[in-house]
N, C-alpha and C positions, 0 to 999 in steps of 0.2 A: 660438354661446352660449358665454360668457366664463365661463371653466374657474376655480373655487372650490372649494377644501376646506375642510370644515368638521370638526372632530376632534370627534367625542363620546368623552369618557374618564370611565371612573369612578373619582372620588379621596377619600379620605377624610383629612380635616385634624385634626380636635380629637376629644374623646370625647362632645360634644354632639351629636346627631343634627339639631340645627338648625343650625347654625356652618357657614361655605362654609370651603373648604380654599383657594379663591383667594380673594385679595384682592379686596373688591368694588371698589377703584379699578384691576384689570387692565385695561388697555385692549384687550387682544388676546385676553383670552378670555371670551366672554358667558356669565355665568350663566345657565342655562335649565329651565325649568319647563314643568308642562305648560300653562299660560297663555299662554308665547310661543313654544311649538314648534313651531305649523302657521305661524306669522308669519316665524320666521327662518329652520326649516331645510324643511320641506315645500314651502314656498310660491318658495322660494328657488332662482335658476336658478344657486347656484354648490355649489361642492364645502367641505363641512363635515367637520371633525375633530373627534369630541364624544367627552370621558372620561365614562365612566357610574362612579360612584363611593359610597361610603360613607364619612361624616363621620369615622365611628373607626376606619378601615381605616388600617394604617401602611404597606403597600404604595400606597395611595393618595395619602397624605400624600409618600412618595418621589416619586411621581412627578411632583407639582406642579411644582418648577425644572427638569426636562426639557421640560415640555408649553412652560413660559413662554419658555423658549429659542428652541425651533423655532416659536413663534406669533410672537415678535418678527421671526425669518430671512425667516418668510412673508407678513409682516402687508401687507395690501390685496392679496393673491393668494388665498390660503387662508385659512377663516374657521374658527376654534376656538370649540369650547365642553364646560362642564362641567353635567355635569345629576346630583343626586342621586339615584341609583336606589334606594337605602336608604328613605328617606322615598316615593318615587312608585314603589311597587311595582308598577304596572299596567304601565310602562314596561319594568320588568325582563323581565315576562314576555314585552311584546311581542316584544322581541329576544334572547327565548331567553339572557336572560345568566346567567350563572351566574360566583359569585363576584366579587371587585373586585380592582382595578379595571377598566373593560373599554374597549377604545380600537375605535372604529366610523367607518370611513369610507362618509361620502353621498355621491355623485356626482350624475352626472344624473338615475337613477332612485331615487327617495329613498327605493321599497319596499323594493330590495334593497342595503343596507349590507355593506362586507367588514370582516370582521371580521381585527384584527389579530392576530397568531397569539399563544397562549398561551405559546408555547415560547422567543419572542425576548424577547431582553433590554429592558427599558423604558427605553433610553436615547436622548437627543435624537437620535443621528445613527442610530440602527435606526428611530425612530419617521419619521425623514425619509426613508430610504430607501424604507419601505414607502408612504409616502405618492406619493413621486416616482414608485415601480414601476407605479403603477396609471394615475397620470395618463398617464406615457408610453405605455402600453401603450392607452389611450384613443385617444390624439392618433395612434397609428400606424396603429389602427384606422379611424379617420377618414380619415388620409393616408397611403395604404401608402408605402412608400420602395419606389424602384424599386431593383432588384438590380443591382450594379455588373456591366458585363459580365465574363465570365472572361478571366484573364489572356493576352494573346496568345503561341500557341507558335511559339517561335522557332526549335523542330528543324524542319528543310528536311526531308521524306519524297522518300526517293533511291528510284528505279527502276531496272533494266537499262535502258530505256532514256533516259531523263535525266540519267544518271550523267556520262555523257561530257561533256555540253554545259554543265553547272554546275560541276563540280568541276574536271575536266582543261581544262589551258589557262586556267582563271581568274585573274584579276588577285587574289583574294581566299585568304586562308587557310583552309581548312578541315580540320574534324576530323571524321572519319565513322564513326559506330557501326555494325557488324554484327550483328544478332542474332535470334533466335529468338524466336516467340512464347510458348511455353510454358517458356524459360528461368528459373528464378529468380533468378540471378545480374543478368538481363537486366531480370526485372520490378523489380529493388531500385535497379539503375542509372538508370531512368525517370525518377523526380522528379529525380535530380542532374543528368541531363544535360537535361533541360529548363530548369533554374534557372539552369546553366552557359551555356545557349544566351541565354535571359534579359540575364544580365550582360553577356556578349560581344556583343551586337547592336550592329550596325554596325561590330565590330571583327574580329571571326573567327567562320566559318558552322559550324554544328553541324547536322549531317546524318544520319539514320539509316535504314538499309537492313535489310528482312527478307529475311534469306539465305537462309531455306524457299521462300520464293515467286521472288526475284529470284539465280535459282541462277547464272547466265550470270557475273556479276560477283563473285559467293560464291566460284567457282570460278577466275576470273582474278586475283583476292586468296587463293587459296588461304585462304580461312577454314575453320578446323579445329574450333574454339572458341567457344564464346559466351559472353559479349558480345566481340567481338575489335573495337578501335578505333585507326585509321590516321590519320595526319597528311598532307596534301597541301600543300606550300608552293605560294604563287603559281606560275604556268607550269607545274605537273608536267603530264606528258605520258604517262603509260604507268603501270602497276602498280608497275614499279620505282622509280619516284620516290615511292612512298607510306611513311611511316616509322611503324614500330610505337609506339603509346603504352602505355607499360609503368607509367604513374604511378599515383597513387591515383582511386577512384572516387567520390571527394565534389564536389559544385559547385567547392568552394575550390581542391581539388588541378587540377580539369581548367581552372579560369579560371587561374590560377598559370601551367601549364603552355604554355596558349595564349599568354596577355601574354608569357612570354619568349619564345617565337617569333616573336610581332608585331616585339617590341623588335629580334630579328636578322632578321627581315626588312625594316626600315624602311629605302628608299631613299635617300641621301643629297641634300640638296637641291640642285638646278642653282643654281651663284651666275651670277644674268642682269643682263645689261648693260640698262641704264635707256634702254630708246630711243624710250618714250612713254609715254603716263600710263596705259595698260592696265599695264606691267611694274612701275610702284609701287603701283599699287591693286592687284592680284593679291598682291604680296608681302606687303603692309601688311592683306590682310585675315586674315594667319595672329596668331596670339597676338600675336608681336612680328616687326619687320622689321628685318634686318640691313644697315644702309646705308653703303657702304664709297665715299671718293673720293678714285680712284687718281692719279699725277703725270701729268701730262701727257705723251702718247707721246714728244715732243721733252725731256723731262726725265727719260724713263725708258725706255727702249728695248724692244723684246720680250721679252728675256730679264729683265729686272729685271720689268715688267709681269706676266709666268707667274710667277714667284716670288709676288709678292703674291697674285698668284689663286690659286694651290698655297696659301696657306697660309690663304686664307679657305675651298676646297674642304675641308682637312684639320678646319677649326673648324668649317663646316658638318657633315662627317661625324661628327664629336665630338658636335656637339649636335642629330642627328640626330632622336633620339625627341620633342624640344621641337616640333618640325613649325613652326618658325621662317622664316619669308621672306627670302631671302639674294638682296642685289642690290648691283648699283657703276655708278660713272660716272666718265667722263673731268673732270679737274679743267677746271674752265669750263665743260663741257658741260650742266650742268644747274644753272644759278646760283640758281634759287629753292629749290631744294634745298636748297643749301648755306648761304644764305640763313638759311630758315628753322631748320634743324640748327645753326646758328652755328658752321658748319666752312669756311666760306669763305673764298677769298683767299689762304689760306697754310697752311702746315705740310702739305701731303701728304706719305705719304698718311694719309685721317682716319678716321676710324668713327662712325657714331651709331646707338643703339638706338630706335626708336620704337615705342611702345604707339599704335597709332591708335583705339585705342576710348577710351582717355584723354587722348588727345591729349597725353603726356608723352613727354620723351626723353632720352635720357642719352648723353654725350660719352665714345670712351675718351679720358683721359688718359694710360696708359703708352704702352710703344711699342707699333707697329703690327709686331707679331712672334706667333708661336704662342704663348710666355708671356705675353705683355703682352694677348693677346685674352682667351687662355683664362681669365685673373685677371678680368677685365672681365667676363664674359659669366658667369661660376662666382657672381660678386656679383649681378649681376641676375636668375638664376636664384633665388637665395636671396631676393627682394626686398631687396637692399640695394642701395646706391649712391645718389649725387645725380642729382635728375630736373627737368627744367625744363618751363616750359608750352610748346608749339609754337606758334610765333608764327601770329596770324589763326583760330587753334582749328581749323585744317582743313588738308586732306594739302595740302603745296606743288605747284604745278603743273611737269609733267615734257614738258621739249620733244620734238619731233622729234630723233632723231639718227643718225647712221649707225653701225651696227657697226661695230666694231674687227677689220680684217681680219687680225690676229694678225702682223704683217709691225712693223719698225722703222718712227718717222716718217720724214719726209724734208722737209727747206727746201726751202722753191721757188726753182727755178732762176732764173737772169735774164731767160730769153725770156720766164716767168709772170708778170714785174712790169709791170703795165700804168701807162704814163707819159703818157697819152693827156693827163691832166688836170693834167701837172706844167707849171708855167711855166718857163723856163730861160732867162735871157739869154747872151750869145754868150761870156761869162765864166764862165758855172757849168758847173761838171764833176760828175759822178755819181763 
């Protein structure tokens, strides 16, 4: 059924009982009488708001502009009417109207109108909220909303039997609360602990162990008061590896502590040589991938190359919290990569940083040193620095290469040179 509201309101506008307080030219408020009441209201499948008024009533006159406002706002959706209840006393008795004006909302069941509270202010805003409230209730009754599922509890329930398996030797950071169900401080901590676990999901794990039930672990960790919170770094193997948490007990305090520990436990990235497509793809799955091209081993011996790799490792450690990918290639070994990043053919060592999601890159213009690279990466981390669009709009092709053996390069010996295809006459000499 199409929902429309016809607002019945009682309003007074002039000192003469026969005058109308709403303009006869009003397009949005219908003047109602006993003659058109059944046709307009009772037989309608629309919602109506009606003002029952008296022409001589000052409050009725004051209501006129407010009704005009909302009747224009809801034109075509809700019907509005005005009824002279002073002139037609039978209707006043039918709806038990006392005083003027009275506003009634006629919904689907026209025999049960809803009265606008006399204690509410007669403003367009309040009248509008009254109408919408009851229409919304009707809609929700006809089409009940599904209740959203409760938020997932990210706190892991720990026991004597699963503690070692989940917490010890884990690759994750853990914060574990040892509690007692009857403890008031534990009850106060519970919602904060749950919220912290929600915020830290996927980063740091939070667990809770009932120390009154799982007494073996409580004794092993010498729990003497409740709640007691302990921190476990990745790879913790015994109770001696646990660290006491003595910070605040709000979700914010717990999250700040955990994130600080997380930043301290982030492993430096591996500076990998590009030996295949997979090496480049995995590096560039990260937010940014730092691609270096180092001089050929014949142009820069093992000691020279190791110095460059040491610089890259230092920078990787410095920016480890960024979770970037770090790779390198020998000059000439990955021509498509060099060409796409516009660093091929000269000027080694060289560096480019690629955002594979946006297919844009930036080139190191300064020195290939700790200071030069740090300045370059710092600018990029702040969103500054010039960028260029990657050629082809896709990752360059990486070719299969042999890993560096860590040794100096060697020029080929005379015996390694194949002269079978060389034509020499008797006078030619090598």
